[in-house]
C-alpha positions, 0 to 999 in steps of 0.5 A: 740714597734714593730707593728704587720703586719697582712697578709690580702692577699686572695687566690682568685684563690682558692675561685673561684675554690671552687665557680665553684665547688659549681656551677657545683655541683648544676647544675649537681644536678639540671640536674639529678633531671630534668632528673629523673622527665623527666623519671618519666613523660615519664613512666607515659605517657607511662602507660596511653597510654598502658591503653588507648590501652588496654581499646580501644581494649576491647571497640572495641570487645564489640562494634562489638558484639553490632553491630552484635546483632543489625544487626541481630535484624534489619534483623528480623525487615526488614522481619517483615516489609515486611510481614506487607506491604504484609498484610500477617497477618497470617504468621507463623513467625510474633511472633518469629520476634516480639521477636527481638523488646524486645531484644537489645544490651547494649554497655557499654564501659570502660572509666576508663583510661579517668576518671583517667587521667582527675581526676589527671589533667595529660592529658597534659602528652600525648604530641601528640596533634592529639592523644589527639584530637582522645581520646577526640573525641572517648570518647565523642562519647560514650555519643552519643551511650548511648543516642541512646540506651536510645531512643530505650530502652524508646521506648520499655518500652513506646510502645512495652512492653505495646502493647505486654502485651495486645496481646502476651503470653510472655512464648511462644510469641503466640497471645492472640488476633488473629487479633492484627497483623492487628492493625495499631498501631502494624504496627506503632510500628514496623516501629518506632522501625526500624527507631530508631534501624537504627539510633542506628546501624549507631551510633555504626558504627560511634563510631567504625570508631573512635575506629579504628582510635584511635587504629592506633594512640595508636599502633604507640604511644606504639611503640614510633613512 
């Protein structure tokens, strides 16, 4: 009886080639996946930067309007102060100048992009550390201006408006009491308002400096520099 000879010879070269093909295929797929993720990440980061840029431009425009309005009011208050210091209590412009104390700017900057990127946890997509610091600093400064605006608004509601109700006819800002301009309380109200308005304008201007710097950074980022 003849014994069968089994051929267990393995083609190692073919096996190694097959293994290399699998490894290379997996590596290429992995790199393609990383490349696609990188493109997606760059696209998302660019989208955020563009949105920050557009939002910043709009906030700049609105802030400049708030500064212009507030400085116009400040000029009226400075004139009113000068009249009171000169004790010219019958000056014909007192009533019209007083009206500036019940009108104030309302700067409401948009913070949508910061809210979105913070809520998504994707703030790290912006790789430029300095740009991230500028963004945080600028958006934090909005809280300061909002606080200053609230102080002025509270002052108007607590002191100016009640005093005006007693002494001024709102329809034409004529006097209900002819001697109210001599009242020391009125003078205190004017000078107190002037102090708060000056602080608000300074806060606006500090905010504007941050906006201008951020605009430069975002412009460069949009250009890929």
